[in-house]
N, C-alpha and C positions, 0 to 999 in steps of 0.2 A: 533598474533592478526590480525583480519581482518581490512581491510582498514577502518579507522573510518568514520561514518556517522554523521556529524555535523548539517547538514540541518534540521533534524527533533528535534533536542534538545529544550527544553524549554529554553526561553530567559534568565530565572533566573540562570541557570547553566552554561552558556556560558564564564562568566568571570574566571570560575575556571578550564576550559577544560585544560589550558596549564600546570597547576600544576598537574592535574590528569594524563595527558599523560606522564609527567616526572616520576609520582609515578610508573605508569605501566611499564615503561621502565626499572626501577631499580627492579621490582618484577619479570619481565619476564627473569627468568633465572634457572637454576638448583635448587639453594639453596637460595632463597631469605630471606633477613633479616624479622624476625617475626615482627620487630617494623614497617617495611614498609606495611606489610599485614594489621597489626591492623590500621595503618593510612588510607589504602585504605578502610577497612571496614567502618571506621568513615566518610571517605568522601562520600561514598556511602549513608550512612544513613543520612547524612546532606543534600546531593543533589542527591535524588533517580533518576532524570532524566539522571544522568552520565551513567547509566548501558548501555544505547544504544551505548555507544562508543566502548564497548569491548564485550558486551552481546547481542547483536542485532542479533539474529539468522536469522531472515527473510532477514535482509540486508546481512549477510554472505552468505546465500543460494543464494540470487540474484547474488552476485559477483561470486559465484561459477558456477552458470548457464552461466554467460557471459564469464567466463574463459574457459568453455568447448566448446564454439563456436570456440576458437582458432582464433579469429578476430585480425586485426590490432589495434592499439591504438586508431584511429579515431573512428572505429565502436564501440570498447568497451566503450569509454569515452561517445559517443553519447547514447548508450544504458543505461548507468549509469543515464545520464541526462534525458533521456525518463522515466525511472522508477521514478525519483524524481518530474519530471513534471506530471505524471499520478497520483501518489499520491496526488498531490496538487489540481488536477482538480477533483478528487473524494471527496474533501473535509476533507483529513486526519487531518489537524491541528486543525479544529473546530469539529471533530467527538468525539462521545462518545468512551470510552475505548473497548466496544464491536465491534462498528464499525470500529475501528482502526484495529483490529485483522482481521476482515474480508477483509478490503481495502488491507491490506498487503497480503492476500492470494490471492486476485483478480489479483494484480500487479505481484505477484510471478507466478501464473498460466498462466497470460498473457506472460510473458517473456518465460516461458517453452514451451508453445503452439507453439509460433512463431519460436522458435529454432527447435523444433521438425518438424514444417512443413517445414522449410528449408532443414533439413536432409532428410526428406521423399521425397522432390523434387528431391534432388541430387541423391539418391539411385534408385529411380523409373527411373531416365533417363538411367540408366544403364541396363534397361530391365532384371530385376532380374527374376529368376525363382519363380514359385507361392509361395513356403513355405516363402521365403524372403519377398516376397512382401506383403503376408499375416501379417507377423510380423510387418512390418512397418505400415500397415493399422491399426492394432489393438493398436499400440502404439500411432499413430496420434489420433485415436477414443478416446482413454483413456484420452489423454491430453486436447482434446476438452471437454470432459464430465467433467473434473475437473475444467476447466475455467468456464463453464457455470454453473456449481453449485455454485461456489464461487459468481459469478455475481447475481445469483438467491437469494442466502443468503443475499447479501447486500441489494438487493431490498426489500425483505421480512422484514429485520430489519427496514428499513426506513418507510416502509408502516406501520408497527407496531407502530413505534414512533409517526406517523401522527395520527393513531387511538387512541393512549393512551393519545392524547392531546398536543403533541408538536408544537407549533404554525408553520404555513407553511412558514413563513418568516424566522424562525429560521432553517428549512429545507432548503430553498432556499440558505441561508448563508453558511450552512455546506457543500452544493453541489457546491458552487461557481457559481450558476446560475444568469444570468443577469436579470432574471424576474421571478415573481411568476408563471406565465403561463408555463414557462419552468420546473418549479419544479412540477407543477401539471402533466404535461405530463410525466415527470420522474417517477412519483409516480402512474400513471395510473388512474389519478382523472380526473373528467369532472366538470365544472361549473354547479351549479343546477340553471337552467334557470327558474324554477318555483318559487324559492325563492332566487333571487340574492342578493349580498351583498348591492347593490346601494339602495335597498328597506328599509334597516335598517339605512340610514344615517340621519334620521328626517330632510329632507329638504323640503322646501315648495315652490310651485311655485307663491304664492301670493305676 
């Protein structure tokens, strides 16, 4: 089982995490007890958010990418924290289900791109012959395209949400922005100076 990710669990399921992990430990063997499997199904049905502890493939993929770097524990743990922090900064906890899927891809592609960039820099230093250099150029370009497509998808979803009537202050909250103006900039919006909001406040100078 991959290293559990408890940071993104709903608060409602955290009290049963210990019981769940004990059950998973009993099942994680060649011939698990059918009663334990049934108990697991029942627990997952009662607390759907628990699936992330063992079935979060995005989290497992991120851990695998970090392991491939073969870095020491300081760098590895820092990258895990960087992933968690970036997801928070992108508004993951308050995001819609669709946004969450895209945020996971943005962060996963960010990790992959930066590790490929490190590998690319290391091998290019060795003055590789043209075919090998071309291989690494193509690999880096592919990683950049995947990352930029994921970022673009997230931006499009949030712009569509705004056009669909989602209040700007809610988008600001989901993005964890300090001000409405920052959210407007993020969405590519400009204030309508011909019809500013202050004209609709109903205030009088009398």
